[in-house]
C-alpha positions in Angstrom: 0.0 0.0 0.0 1.4 3.3 -0.9 0.6 6.6 0.8 -0.5 9.3 -1.7 2.9 11.1 -1.1 5.1 8.1 -0.8 8.4 7.8 -2.7 8.9 5.0 -5.2 11.0 2.0 -4.5 13.8 3.3 -6.7 14.0 6.4 -4.5 14.3 4.5 -1.3 17.4 5.6 0.6 20.3 3.4 1.5 20.6 2.4 5.1 22.9 4.2 7.6 26.2 2.3 7.6 25.9 1.4 11.3 22.8 -0.8 10.6 23.2 -3.9 8.5 21.0 -4.2 5.4 18.9 -7.4 5.1 21.3 -8.7 2.4 24.1 -8.7 4.9 22.3 -10.9 7.4 24.8 -13.8 7.3 27.8 -11.6 7.9 26.7 -9.8 11.1 29.6 -9.0 13.3 29.1 -8.0 16.9 30.1 -8.5 20.4 28.9 -11.7 22.0 26.4 -10.2 24.4 22.9 -9.1 23.5 22.7 -5.4 22.9 19.8 -4.2 25.1 18.2 -0.9 24.6 15.7 -1.2 27.4 13.6 -3.4 29.6 9.9 -3.4 30.6 9.8 -5.5 33.8 6.0 -6.2 33.6 3.4 -6.1 30.9 0.0 -7.8 30.4 -0.3 -6.9 26.8 2.8 -8.0 24.9 2.3 -11.8 25.1 -1.3 -13.0 24.8 -2.6 -14.6 28.0 0.7 -14.2 29.9 2.3 -11.8 32.3 5.7 -10.9 30.8 8.7 -8.8 30.7 10.0 -7.2 27.4 13.6 -7.0 26.4 14.2 -4.3 23.7 17.1 -5.1 21.5 19.0 -2.3 19.8 19.2 -2.0 16.0 16.7 -2.0 13.1 17.4 -1.9 9.4 14.2 -0.1 8.5 13.1 3.5 9.0 9.3 3.5 9.3 8.0 7.0 9.9 5.5 5.9 12.5 8.0 4.0 14.6 7.4 4.5 18.3 11.0 3.3 19.3 13.2 5.4 16.9 15.8 5.6 19.6 16.4 1.9 19.2 17.0 2.0 15.4 20.7 2.7 15.5 23.1 -0.2 16.3 25.3 1.7 18.8 28.6 0.5 20.1 27.6 0.9 23.7 24.4 -0.6 25.2 22.6 1.4 28.0 22.0 -1.9 29.8 24.3 -4.9 30.0 22.7 -8.2 29.2 24.2 -9.7 32.4 22.3 -7.0 34.4 19.1 -7.7 32.5 19.4 -11.4 33.2 19.9 -10.8 36.9 16.7 -8.6 36.9 14.8 -11.4 35.1 16.0 -13.9 37.7 14.4 -11.7 40.4 11.1 -11.9 38.4 10.9 -15.7 38.6 7.5 -16.6 40.0 6.1 -13.1 39.2 5.9 -13.3 35.4 5.3 -16.2 33.0 7.3 -15.1 29.9 9.9 -12.8 28.4 9.4 -11.2 25.0 12.4 -10.1 22.9 11.4 -7.0 20.9 13.2 -4.0 19.4 14.4 -2.6 17.3 14.7 -5.9 15.4 15.8 -8.7 17.8 16.8 -11.1 15.0 19.5 -8.7 13.9 21.5 -9.5 17.0 23.7 -12.6 16.7 23.6 -13.1 20.5 19.8 -13.6 20.5 19.8 -17.4 20.5 22.1 -17.5 23.5 20.0 -14.9 25.3 16.9 -16.9 24.7 18.5 -20.1 26.0 19.7 -18.3 29.2 16.2 -16.9 29.7 14.4 -20.2 29.2 16.8 -21.8 31.7 15.1 -19.5 34.3 11.8 -21.2 33.5 10.2 -18.5 31.3 8.2 -18.9 28.1 9.7 -17.0 25.2 8.0 -14.5 22.9 9.4 -12.7 19.9 8.3 -9.5 18.1 9.8 -9.2 14.6 9.5 -7.1 11.5 10.6 -10.1 9.4 13.7 -8.2 8.1 16.0 -11.2 8.5 14.2 -14.3 7.4 17.1 -16.7 7.7 17.9 -15.5 11.2 14.2 -15.8 12.0 14.1 -19.4 10.8 17.1 -20.2 13.1 15.5 -18.8 16.3 11.8 -19.8 15.7 12.3 -23.3 17.1 13.4 -21.6 20.4 10.3 -19.5 20.9 6.8 -20.3 22.1 5.0 -17.4 20.4 5.9 -14.9 17.7 4.2 -11.6 16.5 5.2 -10.2 13.1 4.5 -6.7 11.8 2.8 -6.9 8.4 3.5 -3.2 7.5 1.6 -3.0 4.2 1.1 -5.0 1.0 4.5 -6.7 0.3 4.9 -5.1 -3.1 4.6 -1.6 -1.4 6.9 -2.2 1.6 9.5 0.3 0.4 7.0 3.2 0.9 6.8 2.4 4.6 10.2 1.1 5.5 12.0 3.5 3.2 14.4 0.6 2.3 14.4 -0.9 -1.2 13.3 -4.5 -1.6 12.2 -4.9 2.0 8.9 -6.5 1.0 10.7 -9.6 -0.3 12.3 -10.3 3.1 9.0 -9.6 4.9 7.1 -12.0 2.7 9.7 -14.7 3.1 9.5 -14.3 6.9 5.7 -14.5 6.9 5.9 -17.8 5.0 8.4 -19.1 7.4 6.2 -18.3 10.4 3.1 -19.8 8.8 4.8 -23.1 8.2 6.7 -23.2 11.5 4.0 -24.5 13.7 4.8 -21.8 16.3 1.7 -19.9 17.6 1.7 -16.5 16.1 0.0 -13.2 15.4 0.3 -10.8 12.5 -0.5 -7.2 13.1 -0.4 -3.9 11.1 0.1 -0.4 12.5 -2.0 1.9 10.4 -2.0 5.7 9.9 -4.5 7.5 7.6 -1.7 9.3 5.7 0.1 6.1 5.1 -2.6 3.5 4.7 -5.8 4.1 2.7 -8.6 1.8 3.7 -8.7 0.0 0.4 -5.0 -0.8 0.8 -5.6 -2.2 4.3 -8.3 -4.4 2.9 -6.0 -5.6 0.1 -3.3 -6.5 2.7 -5.8 -8.4 4.8 -7.0 -10.4 1.8 -3.4 -11.4 1.0 -2.8 -12.4 4.6 -6.0 -14.4 4.8 -5.2 -16.2 1.5 -1.8 -17.1 2.9 -3.5 -18.8 5.9 -3.2 -16.2 8.6 -5.7 -16.9 11.3 -4.8 -14.3 14.0 -4.7 -10.7 12.9 -4.7 -7.3 14.6 -5.0 -3.8 13.3 -3.2 -1.3 15.5 -4.2 2.4 15.1 -1.1 4.7 15.2 -0.2 6.3 18.5 2.0 9.3 18.7 3.7 8.1 21.8 7.5 7.9 21.0 7.1 8.8 17.4 9.4 11.6 16.2 7.5 12.5 13.0 5.6 15.7 13.8 3.5 15.6 10.6 2.2 12.1 11.4 1.6 13.1 15.1 -0.5 16.1 14.0 -3.0 14.0 12.0 -6.2 12.9 13.8 -7.1 9.2 13.7 -10.7 9.8 14.9 -13.1 7.6 12.9 -10.2 5.7 11.4 -10.5 3.0 10.3 -14.2 3.0 9.4 -16.7 0.6 11.0 -17.4 -0.9 7.6 -13.7 -1.9 7.2 -13.5 -3.3 10.7 -16.6 -5.4 10.0 -15.0 -6.8 6.8 -11.8 -7.6 8.5 -13.5 -9.3 11.3 -15.1 -11.8 8.9 -11.8 -12.7 7.3 -9.9 -14.1 10.2 -10.6 -16.6 12.9 -9.3 -14.1 15.4 -9.3 -10.3 14.7 -8.6 -7.4 17.0 -8.7 -3.6 16.6 -6.3 -1.9 18.9 -6.6 1.8 19.6 -4.5 2.0 22.7 
C-alpha cells in the first residue's frame, strides 16, 4: 500500500552504515552479548494470556515514519543496559511473570539472540518474539526456540518500500511471513495503520493477502503518537479511522481479529 505522497522503490534511501541491510544478514559481526536498549519489567499486553517482561534489542534496518521506538534503530557501540544486568533482573522476576518477550528494534538482527533466549528459558520463562521479518534466515534459526511470535505486516508486500524506506524490504518480509506460517509456532500478524500512510482499500488488500496465505490471527493497530518523532504524522487525527465498515469486513476474514486503539 502506498501513501499518496510516498516515494517510489527506486528512490528508497540506503541504510545508515551502522545498521546492516537485510542482504548482509549472514555476515553480522558484533560483540557476543545481546545489545539491550531497554527493559519493561512487567506487561500484560505483549504476550497473549501471559504476564511478561519485554527486552528491547538495539538496532533495526528499516526506517518506518510511525516507529514508536526510533531511539532503538541505530546499532550503537555501547548498550545502555548490559545483558548480564538484565538477566539478573529477570532472575528476580521468577514466579512473578510467565514469559519474556524479545522485541526491538529488530531482535533477530543480534547474533547473540539465541544464547540470550537459551539463558532466559533456563530460568523457566516462556519465550515470545516480536519481529518485522527483516531477517528471514535468522528468524528461521530462532523460531524453534520460541513459544509465540508476532510479526508486523506493514503493508502489501509489493509496497513495503514506501513504509520502511528501504528498497526490496517486502521480499524479506514475505519470506519471513511464509516461514512463520509453516513453522507451527503460535503467532500473530499485526499492522500499524495511519490515515496518511494506509488508505482503507489498501488495508483491505493486505488483509485479503494475509487471509489467503493462511493467517488466522490478525490485529489492526491504530497509530499512536507516543514515542514517534514524526511531527507531521503526530499532528494527524485518527478519529473515525478505520471505518466501522472496514473493521466489519476484516472481522469476517480471520478466525481471530482485534482492533487496537491503545
